[in-house]
C-alpha positions as CSV (number, residue, x, y, z in Angstrom):
1,M,238.8,24.6,164.1
2,I,239.9,22.2,166.9
3,H,242.7,19.8,166.0
4,T,243.4,16.6,168.0
5,T,246.1,14.1,167.7
6,E,243.7,11.2,168.4
7,S,241.2,9.9,165.9
8,I,237.8,8.7,166.9
9,T,237.6,4.9,167.2
10,Y,234.5,2.7,167.3
11,S,235.1,2.2,171.0
12,N,235.0,6.0,171.4
13,L,231.7,6.1,169.6
14,S,230.3,3.7,172.1
15,D,230.9,6.3,174.8
16,V,228.6,8.8,173.1
17,L,225.7,6.6,171.9
18,P,223.2,5.3,174.4
19,S,224.5,2.1,175.9
20,Q,221.0,0.6,176.3
21,R,220.4,0.9,172.6
22,L,223.9,-0.5,171.7
23,Y,223.3,-3.4,174.1
24,I,220.2,-4.4,172.2
25,F,222.1,-4.4,168.9
26,S,224.9,-6.5,170.3
27,K,222.4,-9.1,171.5
28,I,220.2,-9.1,168.4
29,F,223.1,-9.2,165.9
30,N,225.4,-11.2,168.2
31,T,228.3,-8.7,167.4
32,T,231.8,-9.6,168.5
33,N,233.5,-6.2,168.3
34,H,232.8,-2.4,168.2
35,Q,233.0,-2.3,164.4
36,E,230.3,-5.0,164.0
37,L,228.2,-3.3,166.7
38,H,228.3,0.1,164.9
39,G,227.8,-1.5,161.6
40,A,224.6,-3.1,162.9
41,Y,223.5,0.2,164.4
42,I,224.1,2.1,161.1
43,W,222.4,-0.6,159.1
44,S,219.3,-0.2,161.3
45,L,219.3,3.6,160.8
46,K,219.3,3.0,157.0
47,V,216.5,0.5,157.2
48,A,214.5,3.0,159.3
49,A,215.2,5.8,156.9
50,S,213.8,3.6,154.0
51,I,210.6,2.9,155.9
52,L,209.8,6.4,157.0
53,P,208.7,7.6,153.5
54,L,206.1,4.8,153.4
55,I,204.8,5.6,156.8
56,S,204.6,9.4,155.9
57,T,202.7,8.6,152.8
58,L,200.3,6.4,154.7
59,E,199.8,9.3,157.2
60,I,199.1,11.8,154.5
61,A,196.8,9.5,152.6
62,L,194.8,8.7,155.8
63,R,194.6,12.4,156.7
64,N,193.4,13.4,153.3
65,A,191.0,10.6,152.9
66,I,189.3,11.4,156.3
67,H,189.4,15.1,155.7
68,N,188.0,15.0,152.2
69,T,185.3,12.5,153.0
70,A,184.3,14.3,156.3
71,S,184.2,17.7,154.5
72,R,181.8,16.3,151.9
73,K,179.7,14.1,154.3
74,I,179.6,16.3,157.4
75,S,180.8,19.9,156.9
76,L,184.0,21.9,156.2
77,D,184.6,22.2,159.9
78,W,183.7,18.6,160.6
79,Y,186.4,18.3,163.3
80,E,184.3,20.8,165.4
81,T,180.8,19.4,164.6
82,L,181.8,15.8,164.9
83,A,179.3,13.5,166.6
84,T,180.7,11.5,169.5
85,K,179.5,9.0,172.0
86,T,180.6,7.5,175.3
87,R,179.9,3.8,176.0
88,S,178.0,2.6,179.0
89,S,180.6,0.9,181.1
90,W,182.4,3.2,183.5
91,K,185.9,2.4,182.2
92,E,185.0,2.7,178.5
93,R,183.1,5.9,179.2
94,Q,186.1,7.4,180.9
95,R,188.4,6.4,178.1
96,D,185.9,7.7,175.4
97,Q,185.6,11.0,177.2
98,K,189.4,11.3,177.5
99,N,189.7,10.7,173.7
100,I,186.9,13.2,172.9
101,D,188.5,15.9,175.2
102,W,191.9,15.3,173.7
103,H,190.4,15.7,170.2
104,K,188.8,19.0,171.1
105,N,191.9,20.3,172.8
106,E,194.1,19.4,169.8
107,V,191.7,21.3,167.5
108,I,191.9,24.4,169.8
109,R,195.7,24.1,170.1
110,I,196.2,24.0,166.3
111,K,193.6,26.7,165.6
112,N,195.5,29.0,168.0
113,K,198.8,28.0,166.4
114,I,197.6,28.9,162.9
115,S,195.4,31.9,163.8
116,K,197.8,34.5,162.5
117,K,199.0,32.4,159.5
118,I,197.7,33.0,156.0
119,A,196.9,29.7,154.2
120,P,199.1,29.1,151.2
121,K,197.5,29.7,147.8
122,G,195.0,26.9,147.0
123,L,194.4,26.0,150.7
124,N,191.8,27.3,153.1
125,K,192.0,27.5,156.9
126,H,190.4,24.1,157.2
127,D,193.0,22.5,155.0
128,L,195.8,24.3,156.9
129,L,194.4,23.1,160.3
130,V,194.2,19.5,159.0
131,A,197.7,19.6,157.6
132,K,199.0,20.6,161.1
133,M,197.4,17.7,162.9
134,D,199.9,15.0,163.8
135,F,199.5,11.2,163.2
136,G,198.1,10.8,166.8
137,F,195.1,13.0,165.9
138,W,194.2,10.7,163.0
139,D,194.8,7.6,165.0
140,N,192.5,9.0,167.8
141,L,189.8,9.7,165.2
142,L,189.4,6.0,164.5
143,R,188.4,5.2,168.1
144,E,185.0,4.0,169.0
145,C,183.9,7.3,170.5
146,F,183.7,8.8,167.0
147,S,181.4,6.0,165.7
148,K,177.7,6.6,166.0
149,N,175.2,4.7,163.8
150,R,172.7,6.7,161.8
151,D,174.2,10.1,162.8
152,K,175.0,12.4,159.8
153,N,177.7,14.1,161.9
154,S,179.5,10.9,162.7
155,L,182.6,9.8,161.0
156,W,182.0,6.1,161.4
157,P,180.5,3.9,160.1
158,Q,179.2,6.2,157.4
159,C,182.6,7.3,156.1
160,I,184.3,3.9,156.2
161,P,183.5,2.9,152.6
162,L,184.9,6.2,151.2
163,V,187.9,6.5,153.4
164,F,188.8,2.8,153.2
165,P,187.3,1.6,149.8
166,N,189.3,-1.7,149.8
167,L,188.8,-2.6,153.4
168,P,188.6,-6.4,154.0
169,K,185.3,-7.7,155.1
170,G,184.7,-7.6,158.9
171,Y,187.0,-4.6,159.5
172,T,185.6,-1.7,161.6
173,N,187.0,1.6,162.6
174,T,188.2,-0.1,165.8
175,T,190.2,-2.8,163.9
176,I,191.5,-0.1,161.6
177,Q,192.5,2.0,164.6
178,Q,194.4,-0.9,166.1
179,E,196.4,-1.4,162.9
180,V,197.1,2.4,162.5
181,S,198.1,2.6,166.1
182,K,200.7,-0.2,165.5
183,I,202.1,1.7,162.5
184,R,202.2,5.0,164.5
185,E,204.1,3.3,167.4
186,M,206.5,1.8,164.9
187,R,207.1,5.2,163.4
188,N,207.7,6.6,166.8
189,D,210.2,3.8,167.6
190,I,212.0,4.5,164.3
């Protein structure tokens, strides 16, 4: 154990915490000293910690709703047989293809990661794969490239009523994706 004769002061803590972050807190909360500054910082950590369980619950509910619905409507390996589309404009086509490719690469990456794992009792390999996908995977699935009218292998729009049964009128997978993306970005900021 190391013993020192000096105790840590709030000004010493300022030396080890990112100055850019502390600067934001001093401006937002108009702090006048190190104690107030660190109090605001610790308060924000507690607020963030109280929000994370809600976001985690949303992520799990979204994941399970999509997976359960797609398993029934498309197939157990829906993430591999999913219908996709690219839109006609060059810029949208490029973005759609990038999202489709990212989806395929994520599926391959996670399949490789779990290839030697045994699914826990009550889960199959499909469930295990789905559980390993991060929030970005589910956010990406809401994009327009996974929406194809009258295609039995398409997630959207056929699965919207089951995945989002209380969706306000006028919402589409695109408007849902924009909302989910904001929540995911907030989670990353936290």
